[in-house]
C-alpha positions as CSV (number, residue, x, y, z in Angstrom):
1,M,-49.9,1.2,-0.2
2,D,-49.8,-1.7,2.5
3,R,-46.3,-2.7,1.1
4,Y,-45.1,0.9,1.3
5,C,-46.1,1.1,5.0
6,K,-44.7,-2.3,6.0
7,R,-41.3,-0.9,4.6
8,R,-41.4,2.3,6.4
9,K,-41.8,0.8,10.2
10,P,-38.4,-1.0,10.2
11,I,-36.7,2.0,8.5
12,R,-38.3,4.2,11.3
13,N,-37.7,1.8,14.1
14,F,-34.0,1.5,12.7
15,T,-33.6,5.0,12.8
16,C,-35.1,5.8,16.2
17,A,-33.0,2.9,17.7
18,L,-29.7,4.4,16.3
19,T,-30.9,8.0,17.5
20,A,-31.8,6.4,21.1
21,A,-28.1,4.7,21.0
22,S,-26.5,8.1,20.3
23,L,-28.7,9.8,23.0
24,L,-27.4,7.0,25.4
25,S,-23.8,7.3,24.3
26,I,-24.0,11.1,25.1
27,T,-25.7,10.7,28.3
28,D,-23.0,8.3,29.4
29,L,-20.2,10.5,28.6
30,A,-22.1,13.5,30.3
31,V,-22.4,11.4,33.3
32,K,-18.8,10.3,33.4
33,W,-17.8,13.9,32.9
34,V,-20.0,15.1,35.8
35,V,-18.6,12.2,38.0
36,T,-14.9,12.7,37.4
37,T,-15.0,16.6,37.3
38,I,-17.6,17.4,40.0
39,V,-18.7,14.7,42.3
40,M,-15.5,12.9,42.7
41,N,-13.2,15.8,42.7
42,P,-11.0,15.0,44.9
43,P,-11.4,11.2,44.2
44,R,-12.9,9.5,47.3
45,R,-15.6,7.0,48.4
46,I,-19.1,8.3,48.7
47,P,-21.5,6.1,50.7
48,I,-24.9,6.4,49.2
49,L,-26.9,3.3,50.6
50,P,-25.6,0.6,52.9
51,F,-25.0,-1.4,49.7
52,F,-24.1,1.1,47.2
53,D,-21.2,3.7,47.1
54,L,-19.7,5.9,44.3
55,V,-15.9,5.4,43.8
56,L,-13.6,6.4,41.0
57,V,-11.9,3.7,39.1
58,F,-10.1,3.8,35.7
59,N,-10.4,0.3,34.2
60,S,-7.9,-0.2,31.5
61,G,-9.0,-3.9,31.0
62,M,-12.3,-5.5,29.7
63,S,-15.2,-5.8,31.7
64,F,-15.0,-6.6,35.5
65,G,-11.4,-5.6,35.3
66,L,-10.2,-8.6,33.2
67,F,-7.0,-8.1,31.3
68,S,-6.3,-4.9,33.3
69,E,-2.6,-4.9,32.0
70,P,-3.3,-4.9,28.3
71,G,-0.3,-2.9,27.2
72,V,0.1,-0.3,24.7
73,W,-2.1,-2.0,22.1
74,G,-4.8,-3.0,24.5
75,P,-7.2,0.0,24.4
76,K,-6.8,0.0,20.6
77,I,-7.6,-3.8,20.5
78,L,-10.5,-3.7,22.9
79,S,-12.1,-0.5,21.1
80,G,-11.6,-2.3,17.7
81,V,-13.4,-5.6,19.0
82,A,-16.3,-3.1,20.6
83,I,-16.7,-1.3,17.3
84,S,-16.8,-4.6,15.5
85,I,-19.5,-5.9,17.6
86,V,-21.3,-2.6,17.3
87,G,-21.4,-3.0,13.6
88,L,-22.7,-6.5,13.7
89,L,-25.2,-5.3,16.1
90,I,-26.2,-2.5,13.7
91,V,-26.7,-5.0,10.8
92,W,-28.9,-7.2,13.1
93,L,-30.9,-4.1,14.0
94,W,-31.9,-3.8,10.5
95,H,-33.4,-7.4,10.5
96,V,-35.2,-7.5,13.7
97,Q,-38.9,-8.3,14.2
98,R,-39.4,-7.7,17.9
99,M,-39.3,-4.7,19.9
100,N,-37.5,-6.1,22.7
101,E,-34.8,-6.7,20.3
102,V,-34.9,-3.1,19.0
103,I,-34.5,-1.9,22.4
104,G,-31.8,-4.1,23.5
105,I,-29.7,-3.6,20.6
106,A,-30.1,0.2,21.3
107,L,-29.1,0.0,24.5
108,V,-26.2,-2.4,23.9
109,I,-25.0,-0.2,21.2
110,G,-25.2,3.0,23.1
111,G,-23.4,1.8,26.0
112,A,-20.7,0.0,23.9
113,I,-20.2,3.3,22.2
114,G,-19.9,5.3,25.2
115,N,-17.2,3.2,26.6
116,V,-15.3,3.0,23.4
117,I,-15.2,6.8,23.3
118,D,-14.0,7.0,27.0
119,R,-11.5,4.3,26.5
120,V,-10.1,6.3,23.2
121,R,-10.1,9.5,25.3
122,N,-8.8,8.2,28.6
123,E,-7.0,4.7,27.6
124,A,-9.1,3.4,30.1
125,V,-13.0,3.4,30.8
126,T,-14.4,5.4,33.7
127,D,-16.1,3.3,36.5
128,F,-17.8,4.7,39.5
129,L,-20.6,2.6,40.6
130,S,-20.0,-0.1,43.6
131,L,-22.3,-2.4,44.6
132,Y,-21.3,-4.6,47.8
133,I,-22.5,-6.8,50.6
134,D,-19.8,-6.6,53.1
135,P,-17.2,-8.2,52.5
136,Y,-18.3,-9.0,49.1
137,Y,-18.0,-6.4,46.3
138,W,-19.4,-6.5,42.7
139,P,-16.8,-5.0,40.3
140,V,-17.1,-1.2,40.0
141,F,-19.0,-0.4,36.8
142,N,-20.6,2.7,35.1
143,S,-23.9,3.8,33.3
144,A,-22.8,2.3,29.9
145,D,-22.6,-1.0,31.8
146,V,-25.9,-0.5,33.0
147,F,-27.2,0.3,29.7
148,I,-25.5,-2.9,28.2
149,T,-27.0,-5.1,30.9
150,I,-30.4,-4.0,30.6
151,G,-30.1,-4.3,26.8
152,V,-29.2,-8.1,27.3
153,I,-31.9,-8.5,29.6
154,C,-34.3,-7.2,27.0
155,F,-32.7,-9.9,24.6
156,L,-33.6,-12.5,27.3
157,L,-37.4,-11.5,27.4
158,P,-38.6,-12.7,24.1
159,K,-42.4,-12.2,24.9
160,F,-41.5,-8.3,26.1
161,G,-42.2,-6.8,22.8
162,S,-44.6,-7.6,20.1
163,E,-43.6,-8.1,16.2
164,L,-42.9,-4.9,14.6
165,G,-44.8,-5.7,11.5
166,V,-48.1,-6.5,12.9
167,A,-49.6,-4.0,15.4
168,H,-51.4,-5.2,18.6
169,S,-54.9,-4.0,17.4
170,D,-54.4,-5.8,14.3
171,K,-54.1,-9.1,16.2
172,I,-57.4,-8.2,18.4
173,A,-59.0,-7.4,15.0
174,R,-58.1,-10.6,13.3
175,K,-59.2,-12.7,16.5
176,T,-62.4,-10.8,16.8
177,R,-63.1,-11.4,12.8
178,S,-62.5,-15.1,13.2
179,H,-64.5,-15.6,16.4
180,N,-67.5,-13.7,14.5
181,I,-67.0,-15.9,11.5
182,S,-67.2,-19.1,13.5
183,I,-70.4,-17.5,15.4
184,G,-72.1,-16.9,12.1
185,D,-71.6,-20.1,10.6
186,E,-73.4,-22.0,13.4
């Protein structure tokens, strides 16, 4: 029975992470649709805060506008690279042991898939979030980029999650038992 429970937990976490990634992709695409068809129709700069505006930019290159003139094959190559990375992340997801890795991979996959679908549909990625401190501007980005960034931060915080195979209460119970044994031995 114990072996059965240990096998089910990684499968459940894998399934939940892929479901979350799918929902994040759908959310990203829905936000991009609202921004392009309602909020930014017609395209303009909308000041939100003294350091944050909404603007509409179509990025045909990679992140931060790198390789913005990719040619005819550029969107296909960039999409292929992103899909390959997502495939590797799915394999990694199957083997992860920490909750921060599960969350991080789900966020990165969700953001990457949202950007790939956007790139395939539009031959560019729709960006609309602009941060700046006059006269310095961060490259315009989108909700998928936010998901990816938060996912990477989750990878950088290894103490964020506990191991999936051992519940926190089990760790406390083991510490309590070992403490009780050492007290009873005196």
